[in-house]
C-alpha positions in Angstrom: 0.0 -0.2 0.1 1.2 3.2 -1.2 2.0 5.7 1.8 0.0 9.1 0.8 0.0 10.8 4.2 2.8 10.9 6.5 2.3 11.4 10.5 5.0 13.0 13.0 4.7 13.4 16.2 7.5 15.5 18.1 8.1 15.4 21.9 9.2 18.8 23.3 10.3 19.8 26.9 9.3 23.4 27.7 11.1 25.3 30.9 9.4 28.3 32.9 8.1 29.7 29.4 5.5 31.4 27.7 4.1 30.1 24.1 2.1 33.3 23.8 2.8 36.7 25.0 -0.4 38.8 23.6 -2.6 37.4 26.0 -0.5 35.8 28.8 0.2 32.3 28.7 -2.5 30.5 26.7 -4.3 27.2 28.6 -7.5 24.8 28.6 -8.8 22.9 31.6 -9.1 19.4 31.5 -12.0 17.9 33.3 -11.0 14.2 34.3 -7.7 15.5 36.2 -8.9 19.2 37.0 -5.4 21.0 35.9 -5.1 23.6 33.1 -3.0 22.7 30.7 -0.7 25.0 28.7 -0.5 25.0 24.9 0.9 26.7 21.5 -2.0 27.1 19.1 -1.9 25.5 15.7 -1.5 28.4 14.3 1.6 29.4 16.1 3.2 26.3 15.4 2.4 26.6 11.3 4.0 30.1 11.7 7.0 28.8 13.2 7.3 25.8 10.7 7.1 28.7 7.7 9.7 30.2 9.3 11.9 27.7 9.6 11.1 26.8 5.8 12.0 30.6 4.5 15.0 30.0 6.7 15.9 27.1 5.2 15.8 28.4 2.3 17.0 31.9 2.6 13.5 33.5 1.2 12.0 36.0 1.8 8.4 35.2 2.9 5.2 36.1 0.4 4.1 39.3 0.8 0.4 40.0 2.3 -1.8 43.3 0.9 -3.5 45.1 3.9 -6.8 46.9 2.4 -8.3 49.9 4.1 -11.3 51.6 3.5 -11.9 55.7 4.2 -15.8 56.8 4.7 -17.2 59.9 3.9 -15.7 61.2 6.9 -12.4 60.9 6.3 -12.4 58.1 8.6 -10.2 54.9 7.9 -11.5 51.4 8.8 -10.0 47.7 8.2 -10.6 46.1 5.5 -9.7 42.7 3.6 -6.3 41.1 4.2 -5.1 39.3 0.9 -2.3 36.8 0.5 -0.7 36.4 -2.9 -1.7 33.0 -3.8 1.2 32.4 -5.8 1.8 28.7 -5.3 5.7 30.0 -6.4 6.2 31.3 -3.1 7.1 28.2 -0.7 5.1 29.1 2.4 2.1 29.6 0.0 2.4 26.0 -1.6 2.9 24.6 2.2 0.6 27.3 3.8 -2.3 27.7 1.6 -4.3 30.8 0.9 -7.6 32.5 1.2 -8.6 35.5 -0.8 -12.4 36.7 -0.8 -12.6 39.8 -2.7 -15.4 42.1 -1.0 -18.7 42.3 -2.3 -18.0 39.0 -4.8 -16.6 41.0 -7.2 -13.9 38.4 -8.2 -14.1 34.2 -7.8 -12.9 33.3 -4.2 -9.4 32.0 -4.4 -8.5 29.0 -1.7 -6.1 26.6 -1.2 -6.2 24.0 1.5 -2.7 23.7 3.1 -1.4 20.2 2.4 0.2 20.3 6.3 -2.6 19.6 8.8 -0.8 21.0 12.3 -1.9 20.3 15.4 -1.7 22.2 18.8 1.2 22.1 21.1 0.0 20.5 24.2 0.6 18.7 27.2 1.9 14.9 26.8 -0.6 14.3 29.7 -2.2 16.6 32.1 0.0 15.7 34.8 3.0 16.0 32.7 2.8 19.7 32.3 1.4 22.9 34.1 1.5 26.2 34.6 3.5 28.2 37.7 2.7 32.1 38.6 5.0 34.5 39.0 5.1 38.4 40.1 7.5 40.5 37.9 8.9 44.1 38.2 9.9 46.6 35.7 12.6 48.6 37.9 14.5 51.7 36.5 15.0 53.2 39.9 18.5 53.1 40.1 19.0 55.6 37.1 19.3 59.3 37.8 18.2 60.5 34.1 14.6 58.9 34.1 12.0 60.9 32.8 8.9 61.2 34.6 5.5 63.0 33.2 2.3 63.0 35.3 -0.8 64.3 33.0 -4.2 65.6 34.7 -7.7 65.0 33.6 -7.2 67.6 30.8 -3.4 66.0 29.1 -1.5 68.7 30.8 1.5 67.7 32.5 2.4 68.7 36.0 4.9 70.7 37.0 7.8 69.3 39.7 5.7 71.6 42.1 2.5 69.8 41.4 3.8 66.5 41.3 5.7 67.0 44.5 2.5 68.0 46.5 0.7 65.3 44.8 3.1 62.9 45.9 3.6 63.9 49.6 2.6 61.4 52.3 2.6 58.5 49.4 5.1 56.0 49.8 6.0 55.2 45.8 8.4 55.0 43.5 7.8 56.4 39.7 10.4 54.3 38.3 9.3 51.0 39.0 6.1 48.8 38.0 5.0 45.7 39.4 3.6 43.3 37.0 1.2 40.7 39.0 0.3 37.3 37.9 2.6 36.2 35.2 1.7 32.4 33.9 4.4 30.5 32.7 4.6 26.5 31.0 6.5 24.0 31.9 6.7 20.0 31.3 6.8 17.8 28.0 4.5 18.9 25.0 3.4 16.5 22.2 2.7 17.8 18.4 1.3 16.3 15.4 1.7 17.0 11.9 -0.1 15.2 8.9 1.8 15.7 5.5 -0.9 15.1 2.8 1.2 13.7 -0.4 -1.1 14.1 -2.6 -1.6 17.9 -2.6 1.6 18.7 -1.1 3.2 19.7 -4.4 0.0 19.9 -6.7 -2.1 22.6 -7.4 -5.9 22.7 -8.6 -7.1 23.5 -11.8 -10.5 23.2 -10.9 -12.6 26.1 -12.2 -15.7 25.7 -10.3 -13.1 26.0 -6.7 -10.4 27.8 -8.2 -7.1 27.9 -6.3 -5.3 30.0 -8.8 -6.0 32.9 -11.5 -5.7 32.1 -14.7 -2.8 34.2 -15.3 -1.0 32.6 -12.5 -1.7 29.3 -14.1 -0.2 30.1 -17.5 3.0 31.6 -15.4 3.3 28.1 -13.9 2.7 26.3 -17.4 5.7 28.8 -18.7 7.9 27.8 -15.6 7.7 23.9 -16.5 4.9 23.1 -14.0 3.0 19.7 -15.5 -0.6 19.1 -15.7 -1.6 15.8 -14.1 -4.6 14.1 -13.0 -5.3 13.6 -8.9 -8.5 12.2 -7.0 -8.7 15.9 -6.6 -9.1 16.6 -10.5 -6.7 18.0 -12.6 -3.5 19.8 -11.4 -0.3 21.6 -11.9 2.7 19.6 -10.3 6.2 21.0 -9.6 8.9 20.6 -11.4 10.9 17.7 -10.2 14.3 20.0 -9.7 12.0 22.4 -7.4 10.7 19.6 -5.7 13.9 18.3 -4.5 14.8 21.4 -3.1 11.5 22.3 -1.2 11.6 18.6 0.4 14.9 19.1 2.1 13.6 22.5 2.8 10.5 21.2 4.3 12.0 18.1 6.4 14.5 20.5 7.9 11.6 22.7 9.3 9.3 20.1 10.3 11.7 18.5 12.3 13.7 21.6 13.7 10.9 24.3 14.0 11.0 26.2 17.4 8.5 28.7 18.3 10.4 32.1 18.7 7.8 34.4 19.7 8.4 34.0 23.5 9.7 37.1 25.5 13.2 37.1 26.0 13.5 37.3 29.6 11.6 33.7 29.2 13.7 31.9 26.7 13.7 28.1 26.8 15.3 26.0 24.2 12.3 24.2 23.9 14.7 20.8 23.2 12.8 17.8 21.1 13.2 14.8 23.1 11.9 12.2 20.6 10.3 12.1 16.7 8.2 9.7 15.2 7.5 9.1 11.8 4.5 6.6 10.2 1.8 6.3 7.7 -0.5 5.6 10.2 -2.3 8.1 12.6 -3.1 5.4 15.1 0.0 4.1 15.6 1.5 7.3 15.7 -0.4 8.2 18.4 1.2 5.1 20.6 4.7 5.8 19.7 4.9 8.7 22.2 2.5 8.6 24.7 2.0 9.1 28.8 0.9 5.8 31.2 -0.4 6.2 34.6 1.6 4.9 37.6 -0.3 2.1 39.0 1.1 2.7 42.7 0.7 6.2 42.5 -2.6 7.5 40.7 -1.6 11.6 40.5 1.3 10.6 38.4 2.2 9.8 35.1 5.3 8.7 33.2 5.9 9.5 29.2 6.8 6.8 27.2 8.4 6.4 23.6 8.2 3.0 21.8 11.4 2.5 20.0 10.6 -0.5 18.7 7.0 -0.5 16.8 5.8 -2.3 14.0 5.1 0.9 11.1 6.9 3.5 13.0 10.1 5.2 12.9 11.0 6.6 16.1 14.2 8.9 16.9 15.4 9.7 20.4 17.5 12.7 21.1 20.3 12.8 23.6 18.1 14.8 25.6 15.4 12.9 25.9 17.1 10.6 27.7 17.1 12.7 30.6 13.4 12.3 30.6 12.3 9.2 29.1 13.3 5.5 29.5 15.0 4.8 26.6 17.7 2.6 25.2 18.3 4.2 21.6 18.5 7.6 22.2 21.4 9.4 19.3 23.3 12.7 18.8 22.4 11.9 15.1 18.9 11.3 15.8 17.4 14.8 14.4 19.3 14.2 11.2 18.1 10.9 11.1 14.7 12.0 11.5 14.9 14.5 8.6 16.7 11.9 6.0 13.7 9.7 6.9 10.9 12.7 5.8 13.5 13.2 2.6 13.2 9.7 1.6 9.5 9.6 2.2 8.6 12.5 0.5 11.0 11.8 -2.2 9.4 8.2 -3.5 6.0 9.4 -4.1 5.1 9.7 -7.5 3.6 13.2 -8.1 3.0 13.4 -11.7 1.4 9.7 -11.8 -0.8 9.6 -8.7 -3.7 7.9 -10.2 -1.6 4.9 -12.1 0.4 4.4 -8.5 -2.8 4.2 -6.9 -4.4 1.6 -9.2 
């Protein structure tokens, strides 16, 4: 049976860090174990993977068009946001796009990403958690600070008015107290499904278009060839370009890292293990957790190193948190090469013939 989907499960460790700083550390409630579990959204993971992809290719990511509308009073309002809808950009080819014109003036262009990406969440509710700390922004040791206090009208107070205001008050104007900062720590797992049937194919369906006729003509001139898949007629990326993109994608899938966490809460978020399989059910069991029989409130991480239909790679760091026998300093390089081999073997031009 030909593998048409590659599943990748990654086990990472995070230490006293923040996955997303916009709203503090995101978390969800686990009702079985009555705990809040930190997580990084699939969108954040996807962006991290595409950033790693662009970096590996030494490419600038595709541009985005931001539209604004101005009403009759001259007030500017938020409008649509358009992707380039151009598969010659690697982040567009693998990340997908959506372009819906306001008022239905043009056909909606939509490409579903061939990468299905899960959130990075706790391997088990008992193996990850959130702690909270109070921090301060302290610049009281600097004599050249500038302090501005404004009244209700927005007018700055004079030094005499400030002195009068602070009389009888024990308060520093060069120090800010920032309470309840949540941090994530523990073992985290993340899953990716790579749909090889759509990975390098762009649909030519006119009823549900992915690209414009102009883009189609340009792709054909660039050597993209027409083929038929289970999704209908498509254009396929040339083989030489596929080989270049496969290496970069494999590197990104294995070596992505969340880089949006704050400087003061940096964590390597090192990878402990990676599993690769063509079977979703087996990949779920390859890296998992098990409740301890002697203690109901404890769980231990388990990595199956010998499992039919699954290739598992354990790093040297992984041996410190999971009981393993085959940890290796070259584990991630081996996992990357395994992905390259699997993606390279798929017959993108003759999918229907291969399936039969």
